[in-house]
N, C-alpha and C positions, 0 to 999 in steps of 0.2 A: 504494500500500500504506500502510495506517495501522495503528498498534499497537492490539491489542485491549485490553479492560479488564484482562485478566489480565497482559498485557505491562506495562501502566502500573503495576499493583500491584507486580509484581516489580521494576520499575524503581525504585519508591519504597522498597521494603523490602529490597532486596538491593543496597546501594549499591556494592558492589565491581564490579557489572556496569555501573554507570551510564556511566563514561567510554567504554565500548566500543560502546554503542548508536549514537551518531552515525556511527562508522566503519562499522558494519554497514549502516546505512541508506544511507550514501554508496556502499558497494560495490554495494548493490542498485540504486541509481539509475543507476550506470554500466553495470551488466551487464544490466539489465532483468529480473533474476531475482526469485524470490520465496522467502520462508522461512515456516515455520510459526509459530504463536503462541508456542510454548514456548521459553524461553531455552536449554533443553537442546540445541537445534539449533545454537546459536552456534558451538561448536567445529568443526562440519562446514562452517561458512561460511568458516573461516580458510584461508589458503593453507598450503602445506606448511611454510613457514619457521617457526622456533620462536617468533618474536616478532610474527607477523603480526596478532595480536589487539590490538596496542598502538599508541597514537598518541603521538608525541613532539612537543612544541612547542619548537622550538629557537631560542632568542634569542641563541645564542652566535655568535662569529665568530673569525676568524684560525685557530688550530690546535688547541689542547687540546679545546675544546668540539666543534668540527666533527669532530675525529678520533673522539671519543666517539659522536657521533650517527651518523656514517657506519658505525661498527661495528654499532650497534643497527639501522640501516637495512638493512645487509647481512644481518642475521639476521631480517629480515622486518618490522620496525616501520615504520609510516608516519611519516615525519619531515617536519614542516612547518617550513621554514627561513624565519624572519622576517628581512628585510633592509631597510636604509634606502632609501627611494625615490631613484632617480637614481644612487646610487653603490654601494649594497649592501655586502657583506662586503669589507673592505679587501683581502683577498688576490686579489680579481678583478683588481686593478691591480698586483699584485706581480710584474711581469715587466720585461724579457723573461726567459725565452721565453714566448710566447703560442701557443696552439693555432692552427694555420694552416688556412685553407680550401682548397678544391680547386685554386684558382689560386695557392696559396702565400702568400697575404696573411695577416697577423695578424688573428685574430678578437679579440673583447673578452674572451676567457677566458684568464687567465694559467695557466700550468702548475701553479703553487702551488695555486690555487683548485681546479683539476681533481683534484688528488691527494686531496682530503678531502671531496668534496661529492656523490658519486653517490647514487642512490636517494633523493633528497630532492625536495621541492616548494618552489620559491621563491615567497614571498609578500612583497610590499613594503608596509610599514606605517610611518607616521611616529609613533613613540611619544611625541613631544613634543606631538602634537595630541590633545585629549580624545577625539575620535571614534576615533582610532587606538588609544588606551588601551582604549576600550570594545571594540574588535574583538579585541584580545589577551586581554582579560578573558573574553570569550565563548568564544574558542578554548581558553583554559585550563580552562574549565568542561567542555569536551568532550574533554579530553586526559587521558592517564594520567600523563605526565611533562612537566615544564617544565625545560629546561636553559638556564642563562644564565651569562655570565662578565663581568657588569658589576662596577664597583667596589662595595665593600661599601656598601650603602644606596642604590646608584644607581637602583634601580627603585622605591624606596619613594615617591619624589615623584610617581610615576605611578600609585600604588596597585597595583603589580604585584609587590610583594615577597611573600615567603612568607606572612607573617602575614595580609596582606590577602586573598590568594587562597585560603588554607586555610579562611578563614571561609566562603567561597562554595563551595569544593570540598575538603572535608576528606579526600578520597581521593587528592588530587594528590601525586605524588612531585616534589619541587622540588629540583633539583641546582644548586648554586652553585659555580662554579670561579673562584678568585681567586689572586692571587700569594702571599698570606700567610695566608689564612683569615679567618673572620668575627670573630675576637676576637684579643686580644693587642696589644702596642704598635705593631706594624707593619701592623695590619689595613687602614688607609686608604692604604697605599702601593701604587702600581701595580707589577705584577710582570711581568717579561719573562724568557723562557727564558734568555737570555744572562746576565742579572744573577743569576738564581737559580742557574745553574751555578757562579757565583763565590761567592755567599753560602753556598750549600749544600755547598760543599766539593768538588764534582766537578772543578773546574779545578785544585785543589791536588794531584790524583792523576792528571791527564791531561796528557800531553806528555813530552818528553824530560827526563831528570833535570837538575837545576840543575848547571851547570858543563860540561854536554855541549853540543856544537854544536846550536843550535836549542832549547836548554833554556829553561824558563820556563812560566808558566801557559798552558794551551791549552783552548779549548772543544771539545766533541764536534762533529763535522762536520755532524750533523743536530740539529734542535731536540728533543733526546731528552727533556727534562723535560716539555715540552708533550705529547709523544706518550704518555709513561708516565702523565701526569696524566689524559689522555683515557681510557686503559685502566683506570686505577683508578676513574674516574668511572663508566664503563660497568659495571664489576663492582658498584659500590655501588648503582647504579640497579636492576640486576637483583636484588640482595639485598633492596632495599626493596620491590620488586614481589612477591617471594616472600613476604616478611613480611606484606604487605598482604593476601595471600590468606587469612591467618589472622586478622588483626585488623580488616580492612576499612578501615584508616586509612593515609593517606599520611604523609610526614615530610619534613623538610628535610635535605638532604645537603650537607655542607660539605667540599669538597676543595680543597686548595691546592697550588700548584707547589712551595713550599718543603718542605712535609711530604712530598710525593712524592719530591723530590730526596733528602732525608735518608734516607727509608725505602729508597730504591733504592741507597744506598751498600752495602747488603748486608754481605758479609764484611768490607769495609774499615771500616765503622762498628764492627763487633764487634772487629776487630783493635785499634781505638783503645780501645773501652770495656773490653776485657780487659787491655790492656797500658798504657794511659795515654800511648802514643806515637802521634803523628799519622803516618799513612802518608805516604810521599813519592812524588813523581813518579818513575816507573821506565821511561818510554818504553813499549816493547812487552813488557817483562818482567812476570812475575806475582809479587806479593808472597809468595805461599804455595806456589808450585809451581816446580820447575826440572828440566829446561829447558822453558820454556813461553814462546816468544818468536819474533821474526823473525830469520832468519839470512840473511846475504848469500852468494850463490853466485858463480860466475865471471861470470854474465850477468844477475843479477837477484836478487830476494828471494823467500823462501818462509817459511811458518810451520810450526813444530813445536809440538805440544801434548802433552808426555809426562806422562801422569796417574798412572802407577804404576811400580813397580820392574821389572816384567816388560817393560813398554814401553821403559823406559830401557835394559835389557839388549839388546833387539833394535835400538834406536836406535844403540847403540855398535857393534853388529855391522855395521850398514849403513854407518856412517861409518868403519869399520875402525879402531876405537880399542880395541885389545886390552887387557884388564885393567882398564879404567876402571870397568866395572860392579861389579867386586869390590874396588875401592879404597875403603877405609873412609871417605874424604872424600866419596864419591859413591854409596855402596851403598844409601842410603835417601833419600827425598825430603827429610826434615829435614836430613840431612847435605848434600845438594846445595844447599839454600837457604842454609845457613850458609857453604858454600864456593863461592858463586855465581861469584865473580871468577875463580877457578882453572878452574871448569867452563867458563865462557864463553870463556876464552882458548883452551882446547883445542878446543872444538867449532866456534868461529868460524873458527879457522885451517883446520880440516879442510874446512868447508863451502865455502870459497872455491876449492877445488881442482877442483870439477866444476860443471856447469850445474845450474840449478834443476830442469829436467825430469829430469835424471839422478837427482837426490836424491828428487824426488817419486815417480818410478816405483818406486824401490827401497824407499822408506819405506812406500808404499802396499802393496807386495807383502809387506812384513814386518808389516803391520797396526800401523803406528805412525801416530797421528793427525797429519796434515799437510795443507797446502793452499797454493794460489797466492794472490797478492794481486791481485785482478782490478780492472780499470777497469769502469765500468758497461756499456760496449759488450761486454765479455767476460762480465759477469754475465748480461746478457739473452740472450747466445748460448749459455749453458750448457744442455745438453739436459735436465738435471734440472728446471730451471724450466719448460720446456715440458711435461714430463711432469706437473708439479704444477699446471699451468694458472695460473701466476702472472702472466701477461699476458693481459688480456681486451680485446677490441675491441667497442666499442658504437657504434651509430648516434648522430650528433650533428646538431642542427638547423642549424648554420651551417657546420660543418667537414666534414660528410658522415659521418665516423667519428672516434672518439677511442680511443687505446690507454690503458688504465689498469692499475695494478698490482692483481693479484687479492688476495682475502682469504685469509690463511693458515689459517683455520679450515676443517677438512674434516670435515663431519658426514655420516655414512654414510646416514642415513635422511631427514634434513631439511636438505639442503645450503643454503648461502648462495645468494642469487639476485641477479643483476645486472639489475634491472628497468628502470632509466632512467639516462642519463648525468647528470653534474652539470648542473643546470638553468641556463638563461639567467636574467638578473635579472628577477624578477617573472613568470616564465613561467606559474606556476599561480595567480596572485593571484585572478583572476576565478573560476576553477573552485572553489578552496577557499572563497572567500567565498560563493559560490552554493550549493555542496553541503553544506558544513559550517556556515557562518554563516547560511544561510537567507536571504541577501539577494537582492533582485530586481535585474534588469539596470539599472533606473532608479536604485536606491539605490547600486549599484556605480559608475555613471557620475557621480553627485553626489559620491561620495567621491573619485573620480579628479580631478574638476574642482576640488575643494577642496584637492588636494595631500595628502590623507590616505593615499592608496595610490599 
């Protein structure tokens, strides 16, 4: 199949369609199908997934960038993951644990890598090699989005920075994720989630209060800043793509871990901006709501999250604390927050008189928000997660199968799709270079012999 003269004319004069054509042609080459000459048939070529018409060239690695690109891939985008020949994304080696094969032996795929790289195609390219740079440049011309998390200016020496690529493909959305952003006195500093949690204030409000056992700064147990940055980046990319439908132009997106961390302080940031007083670590308590905390029962801990006065009255009835809901010290949330110490003393003493299951059963029956504190084996045994399909099993080329955490987005008409497991290093290199790059088998072999791929 070759494009007609009309196709070529539309390709030239409707630039917004341009990045999509190579993907359509690639789809045809794989399926053996045909399409008509009119670009109006393009939407019918797409899969049901919302972003199936898009191609993402992913030069990112570790967590924030791959988290972003996996979300876009789950929503249907074709994601080409560029990795370093021989070693690939650093997280491939961030184990143990590793995925095990049928005999129980470790494979080369660390669990960390598996968590954030499904629905992608792995292509190995050496960016330090001029021919490798040329390959990336060609793929960027045929992509809708380029995602990268190099240091500021790190890709400029390869001619792969936004300014260089935008001259060749003015429709390209180019998203840069860095620790501190593209400008400012800290722009050149490397950024890591742990460090950003400290600089950005999260560790100042996480952990037991100073003076309590175990008190002091504490990071969140998961790399939350990286994950939130990936989510912000995915939102920004989709916003830029929607704007491109109107203007026909791409743009540079600048997302930083520090900006994301500060923005995600949410009500705590506004508590400070409104009062001038820095919030302090409060363990599991809430600075603006009470009781909203962990309570110790006779055999373990449970959570209560009382959000209004009606819930507090029912809470007092369950704990058999007569008169407390009418006590002026506790009758409103503001009063409870001001008299937190007296409130805590009363409810903590009462909670210790019964088991956690006793309290959870009675609180649930009274419609008071509460819950257990689960270990992960308990989390994944919960029937609610099974009902929500939050664990998916996919075939895997070396392990036979792999279990992955499902996507939390539930679209009724165009659901997310689990098309392929996290790829082996360089698994799709030849296919991508052949079908998108237009290279022959001989050219690919020469690049491999030269160490370019």
